[in-house]
C-alpha positions as CSV (number, residue, x, y, z in Angstrom):
1,M,14.9,-17.4,14.2
2,S,15.5,-18.6,10.9
3,E,14.8,-22.6,10.6
4,T,18.5,-23.1,9.8
5,G,19.9,-21.2,12.6
6,Q,21.8,-19.1,10.0
7,P,21.5,-15.4,10.4
8,V,20.0,-15.0,6.8
9,S,17.6,-17.6,5.5
10,I,15.8,-17.6,2.0
11,L,12.1,-17.6,1.8
12,S,10.0,-19.8,-0.6
13,A,7.5,-17.9,-2.7
14,S,4.6,-19.1,-0.6
15,E,6.4,-17.7,2.7
16,S,7.1,-14.4,0.7
17,W,3.5,-14.1,-0.3
18,D,2.2,-14.7,3.4
19,L,4.4,-12.2,4.6
20,L,3.8,-9.5,2.2
21,S,0.0,-10.2,2.8
22,S,0.4,-9.4,6.5
23,V,1.6,-5.7,6.2
24,S,-0.2,-3.0,4.4
25,I,2.9,-0.5,3.8
26,G,5.5,-1.0,1.1
27,R,7.4,0.8,-1.3
28,L,7.2,1.2,-5.0
29,V,10.4,1.7,-7.1
30,T,10.2,3.1,-10.6
31,S,11.9,5.1,-13.1
32,V,11.0,8.6,-13.9
33,G,12.9,10.4,-16.7
34,G,15.8,7.7,-16.3
35,E,16.2,8.4,-12.6
36,P,15.2,5.9,-9.9
37,E,12.4,6.9,-7.7
38,I,10.7,5.6,-4.6
39,F,7.1,5.9,-3.2
40,P,5.7,4.7,0.2
41,V,2.5,3.3,-0.6
42,N,-0.3,1.4,1.5
43,F,-1.2,-1.8,-0.5
44,V,-3.3,-5.0,0.0
45,V,-2.4,-8.4,-1.9
46,Q,-5.5,-9.4,-4.0
47,R,-5.1,-12.9,-6.0
48,R,-1.0,-13.0,-5.6
49,T,-0.9,-9.6,-7.2
50,V,-0.1,-5.9,-5.3
51,L,-2.9,-3.4,-5.3
52,F,-2.5,0.0,-4.4
53,R,-4.4,3.2,-4.9
54,T,-2.9,6.8,-6.1
55,A,-3.9,10.2,-7.2
56,E,-2.7,11.8,-10.6
57,G,1.0,12.5,-10.5
58,T,4.4,11.1,-10.8
59,K,3.6,7.8,-9.3
60,L,0.7,7.2,-11.9
61,V,2.5,8.7,-14.6
62,S,5.8,6.7,-14.0
63,T,3.9,3.4,-13.9
64,A,2.1,4.2,-17.3
65,I,5.3,5.3,-19.0
66,N,7.8,2.5,-17.5
67,N,5.4,-0.2,-16.2
68,R,8.5,-2.4,-15.0
69,V,8.4,-1.8,-11.4
70,L,9.9,-3.3,-8.1
71,F,7.8,-3.4,-4.9
72,E,9.5,-4.1,-1.5
73,A,7.9,-4.4,2.1
74,D,9.4,-5.5,5.3
75,D,8.8,-5.9,8.9
76,H,11.0,-6.8,12.0
77,G,10.9,-7.4,15.7
78,A,13.3,-7.4,18.6
79,A,14.8,-10.8,17.4
80,D,14.3,-10.9,13.8
81,G,13.0,-9.3,10.5
82,W,12.3,-10.1,7.0
83,S,12.1,-8.4,3.6
84,V,10.1,-9.2,0.5
85,I,10.8,-7.7,-3.2
86,L,8.5,-8.1,-5.9
87,K,9.7,-7.5,-9.7
88,G,6.6,-7.0,-11.9
89,M,4.5,-4.9,-14.5
90,A,2.4,-2.1,-13.0
91,R,-0.8,-1.3,-14.7
92,M,-3.7,1.2,-14.0
93,L,-7.0,-0.6,-13.8
94,R,-9.6,0.4,-16.3
95,T,-12.6,-1.7,-17.0
96,N,-15.7,-1.9,-14.8
97,E,-14.9,-5.5,-14.0
98,E,-11.2,-4.5,-12.7
99,L,-12.6,-1.7,-10.8
100,K,-15.2,-3.5,-9.1
101,E,-12.7,-6.4,-8.0
102,A,-10.5,-3.6,-6.8
103,E,-13.1,-2.2,-4.6
104,H,-13.7,-5.3,-2.9
105,A,-10.4,-5.2,-1.5
106,Q,-11.3,-2.2,0.9
107,L,-8.2,-0.4,0.3
108,L,-8.6,2.7,2.0
109,P,-6.2,5.9,1.1
110,W,-3.1,6.2,3.9
111,T,-3.4,9.9,3.7
112,A,-6.2,12.3,3.6
113,T,-6.2,12.8,-0.2
114,L,-8.3,11.9,-3.0
115,K,-6.7,8.8,-4.9
116,Q,-9.1,7.6,-7.5
117,H,-6.8,5.4,-9.6
118,Y,-6.1,1.7,-8.9
119,V,-2.8,0.4,-9.9
120,R,-2.2,-3.4,-10.1
121,I,1.5,-5.3,-10.1
122,Q,1.4,-8.6,-11.6
123,P,4.3,-10.3,-10.4
124,V,7.2,-11.7,-12.6
125,S,9.3,-12.9,-9.7
126,I,9.1,-12.6,-5.9
127,T,11.9,-13.3,-3.4
128,G,12.1,-12.7,0.4
129,R,14.5,-13.0,3.3
130,R,14.4,-13.6,7.0
131,F,17.2,-12.1,9.0
132,R,18.1,-13.1,12.8
133,F,19.4,-10.3,14.7
134,G,22.4,-10.8,16.9
135,P,25.9,-9.6,17.5
136,E,28.5,-9.8,14.8
137,P,30.4,-13.0,14.7
138,S,34.3,-12.7,15.8
139,P,36.4,-12.7,12.8
140,E,38.5,-16.1,12.1
141,P,41.8,-15.8,12.9
142,T,44.6,-15.6,10.1
143,S,47.5,-17.4,10.1
144,A,50.7,-15.4,9.2
């Protein structure tokens, strides 16, 4: 339940990072040829950035061509849920130092495929919301 008792509450940046760190599956939103694309990815939060691995293909190419991306993750239980959206700049890691740090995250591929490239999303902004589930309220009566 939200602290305010309202059905939707805004999360602080710190709360948003904590929740984002608590899950491992999210969605990368990018643009390919002027069209929006969305990709499910497994990820980790490392130093308040989002880190994921990928193979050669559309995901990698799209983050290289248009590095402005959105990243979204969420979760829910029976009574409430949350959603966090990160706007940022995606960049493939290349230097030995960057790759060594990324390998410390122990991020394993979600599917049994070879994923040789690490991509890090540097945040520009992060927003989050918590949702309290329940019945729809009755509409207010209108006077004629």
